[in-house]
C-alpha positions as CSV (number, residue, x, y, z in Angstrom):
1,Q,98.4,114.7,172.9
2,P,96.2,114.5,176.0
3,Y,93.0,114.1,174.0
4,E,94.2,111.4,171.6
5,H,92.3,108.6,173.5
6,E,89.2,110.8,173.2
7,Y,89.6,111.2,169.5
8,Q,90.2,107.4,169.0
9,F,87.2,106.6,171.1
10,T,84.9,108.9,169.2
11,K,86.3,107.6,165.9
12,F,85.6,104.1,167.1
13,L,82.0,105.0,167.9
14,K,81.4,106.6,164.5
15,T,82.8,103.6,162.6
16,S,81.1,100.9,164.7
17,T,77.9,100.7,162.7
18,H,77.3,97.7,160.4
19,K,78.6,98.4,156.9
20,N,76.8,95.3,155.7
21,T,73.7,96.2,153.6
22,T,72.4,92.7,152.9
23,P,69.3,91.9,154.9
24,P,70.0,89.6,157.9
25,P,68.4,86.1,158.2
26,Q,65.0,86.4,159.8
27,H,65.9,84.8,163.1
28,L,68.8,87.2,163.5
29,S,67.0,90.4,162.6
30,K,65.6,91.1,166.1
31,E,69.0,90.7,167.7
32,L,70.6,92.9,165.0
33,M,68.0,95.6,165.6
34,V,68.8,95.6,169.3
35,E,72.5,95.9,168.4
36,E,71.7,98.7,166.0
37,K,69.8,100.5,168.7
38,K,72.7,100.1,171.1
39,I,75.1,101.5,168.6
40,L,72.8,104.5,167.9
41,D,72.4,105.1,171.6
42,R,76.2,105.0,171.9
43,K,76.5,107.5,169.0
44,Q,74.2,109.9,170.8
45,H,76.3,109.5,173.9
46,A,79.5,110.0,171.9
47,T,79.5,113.7,172.8
48,I,79.1,113.2,176.5
49,F,81.1,110.0,176.8
50,P,84.6,111.4,176.1
51,L,83.9,114.2,178.7
52,L,83.0,111.6,181.3
53,I,86.1,109.6,180.4
54,R,88.3,112.7,180.6
55,Q,86.8,113.5,184.0
56,C,87.5,109.9,185.2
57,L,91.0,110.1,183.9
58,L,91.6,113.5,185.5
59,S,90.3,112.4,188.9
60,H,92.3,109.2,188.6
61,N,95.5,111.1,187.8
62,M,94.8,113.5,190.7
63,H,94.3,110.6,193.0
64,R,97.6,109.0,191.8
65,M,99.5,112.2,192.3
66,K,98.6,112.4,195.9
67,P,101.5,111.5,198.1
68,A,101.1,108.0,199.6
């Protein structure tokens, strides 16, 4: 399964948001909002990211296959 890592990675991104619905303590809320934003950004990139990873892996494998 060549794309298994891709599937796992996307699944990880989709499940990485906070499930906790209780409001955070006031002094934590700003940090949490920053984290939330990072996660949302990551989710937006979830479609591009696996492609980049696949390209990296492909080029890495090509590089490895070259005779020494």
